[in-house]
N, C-alpha and C positions, 0 to 999 in steps of 0.2 A: 232086552235079557242080557244080550252080550256085553252091553257097557255096565249093567250091575254087578255081572260077575268079575270083569275087569277091575272095577272100582274096589269091590270087597276082597280081589285077591292083592291089589296094590295094599290097602289099608291092613291087613292081615300080616302081611309081609312086614310091613314096616315096624307093626305093633310088637310082633316077635323079636326083631331086632333091636327096640330102643323102646322099650314098655312106657317106663314115667320119667325119663330123664328131660327135663325142661333146658337145659343146655347141649348144645352139641360138643364133638370131642374137642373144638378150639374154644370153648366157652361162650360161643354165641347164642343168645337167648332164642329157643324154639318158638315163644309164644312173641305177638306182635307186643310194641310197648305204646305208652301213651303219647298222644300225638303223631304217630307212625302214618303215613298214606298209605292206601292200597289200592290195587288196579286188578280189576278180574275180569276172565276172558272165557268163554263158553268152551268146555273140556268137552263136548262131544265130538267135534273133528279128530282131535288126537285118541280118544278112546276107540272111534270107527277105524281109526288107522292102524291102531294097534291089534284092533280085531281082525282086521283084513290081514295081517299078517299071518295069522294062525288060521284062517278060514279054509274048509276044504271045498268051498264052494266056487266055481268058476276058476279062469286061470289067467285073469287081468292082473296087473300090477298093482299093488296097493296104491293109493293115491288119496291125499286129501280133498275132501268135496266141499268147500267153502259155500258152492251156491245153492247148495241144498241146507247146509248148516252154518250160515254166516257168523263170523265172531263177532260176538256182544262183548262191547266194552263196557264195564263198570267202574266206578271208583267210590273212593271214601275216605273217611279220617276217624281214628280211634281215638274218641273223646275220654275213655278212662277205662277200666279194666273189665266192665260189662257192658259199654255201651259204644256203638260204632256209627257214625253219620254215613249215610250210602247216597250217591247221586249216579244218574244214567244220563247219557244224550247220545243220540242219532242224529246227524246232520248231514242228509243227502241230497245232492242234486246229481240228475243224471240226464245225459243227452245222447242221442243217436243219430246217424244218418245212413241211410240205406240206398243206393242206386242200382235201377234193375233196367239193363239195356232191353229195348222191344224192336222187333224188326218195323223198319218205317215203309210200310206196303202202300202208303200214299204216295210215294214218290218214284220215279221213274230210273232212278240212279240204284243198278243193281247193289245188293249188301249194305244199303242205308240203314241205320240204325238210329233210334232215339233213345232219352233217357227218362225214367221217371223217378223223381226222389222223393223219399219219403224221412221226415225229420220228425224226432219226438222226443220229448223232454218230459222230466217229472221231479218233483220234490217231495220229501218223506222226512219230517223233523219231530224227534220226540226228546222230550226232558222230563226227567223224574228225579225225585229225592225222597228220602226216608230216614228211618232210623231203627237200626239192629239192635237187639238186646242179647247178650250172651249167660250161659248158665255153663258151668262146670271149670275145674280147674286143670286138667291135665289137657294133653293132647287133643281130645275128643272133648268138643263142647256142643251143646244145643245152642241154636238160634231163633230168634222170632223177632216180630216186629211188623211194621206197615211202611208204605210207601204210595206216596201219589204221582201221576204220571199226565202229560198233555201232549198230543201230537197233531200236526198240521201237513196237509196233503195236498196233492194234485198235480195236474198234467195236461200238456196239449201236444196234439200230432197235427202235420200238416204234409199235403200233397201236392206237388209242383207236377201235372203231366206232359210230359214228352210229345203226346199227341196235339195236332193243331185243335184249336178249340171249336173250330168249325165243324168237326167230325164228332163231338159229343153229342150226340142224339140221345144218349140215357145220361143222367145226372151222376156226377162223382163228387164224394166228399174231398174238397181241400182244407178243409181245417176242422179239427174236433177237439172241443175243451171240456176236460171234466170239471165238473163241480167242485169246489174247495171243499176239503174235508176236515174237520174238527172233532177231537175223541179226547174223552177224560177218561182217566182210569183211577180208582182206589183200593188198594189190595192189602189184605194181612197174610204173612207169610211164616211158615216154621220147618225147621228143618235141621241141620247137623253139621258141622265143620270138623276137619281132621288135618292138623298140623304134621305132615310127614317127612320136611324139613326146616331148617332154620327159616321163620317168616315165609313159609310156603305152605299152603295148605289148598284142600280140594272140599267142597261142600256139596250138599244136595239138599233142595227147598221143595214145597209144595206150597202153592198160594190159592186164596180163595178172595175175592172181591166183586165188583160193580165195574161195568164199563157203559160209556154213553158216547155216541157218534152220530154226526149228520154229515150230510153231504149236499151242498148247493145245487142250484140247476146247471146243467152243462148245455152246451150249444155245438150246434154242428153246422157248419157252410159247406154247399153245396154249390156246383156250377154245371151248365151246359147249354147245349145250342139250340135254339128254336124260338117259338114264339113267347116272350116274357108275358108271364100272368099279371105282372102289374100294369102293364100298358095294353090293354084289351084292343083298344082303338088302332094299334100299331100293328100291323099282319107281317112286318118285315122280320125275318129270322135275325135273332142276335144272340150273343153270348150274355147270360143272365147268371145272378146267383141269389139262391134261396137260404134262409135261415130259419132252422128249427131248432125247438129247446127239449131238453129231456127233464124229468121230473124231480124232484128232492127225495131225499130218502134220510132215514134215520134208524138208529136202533139203542138198545138197552138191554143189560143183561146181567145177571148175578150167579157166578159159576165159579166150580175150580177151576185154576189155571194150571201148568205144567202137570199135566195127567201122567205123564211120563218121568218126572223129575226133572227140575233145570241140576244140570251138573257143572258148577264153575271152579275154575283154578284160580286161586288169590295170590298175590304177591305183596308183601308188605316192604316198608321200605323208611 
């Protein structure tokens, strides 16, 4: 609600100051021109930041929270006065390493410690393209269109234990692989765009469409010390590994997206 109020206040202020002038005081066109490129970012973090400045709740300093509202970069090209080609891309690769010191209770040396190491990695790739149509001739215009998206994802984690393997009387997971994910989406959208400065606008839109996703089998490898079940005739204790698989999954849905409305700031050049 706070975002909506701030957006309306911004639009009202600019409309009052410069209602129908299609050029700035320096003669710069307000609306984009044919063959202009555009870049868009999610305006939510900026609106939240502005709202926090005036919030009466809490005493913490206002800050951008990109973890909860990650910036979404979109782009496009103005084909003509009523048509804009839209593209979107996310190419994400993440990795992390955590080291946890543990007491080495199996040694006789005082204050001895060992290290457990956990490594994780993931990928999230999303590509999309679509077409946007515009209606209206002033600063405020309606927008509508359609776009398609494809997504690839996956990840893996590994664990290196600092405990001697001969003390692993219960199994520990040393590697976990997520099944590869594939997603497809097709959506239609409708909304409005307002140019409050030369070739800078803010838009809001709602979408409706279908999504399909599937995830392949995952795999977990564990190890422990004891009698290897794969060699029942050998009673000697050994460190052995076992592998188990997780099932596949899939989903299909047709629904409205952006239930709260997506607010995007666009820059044309």
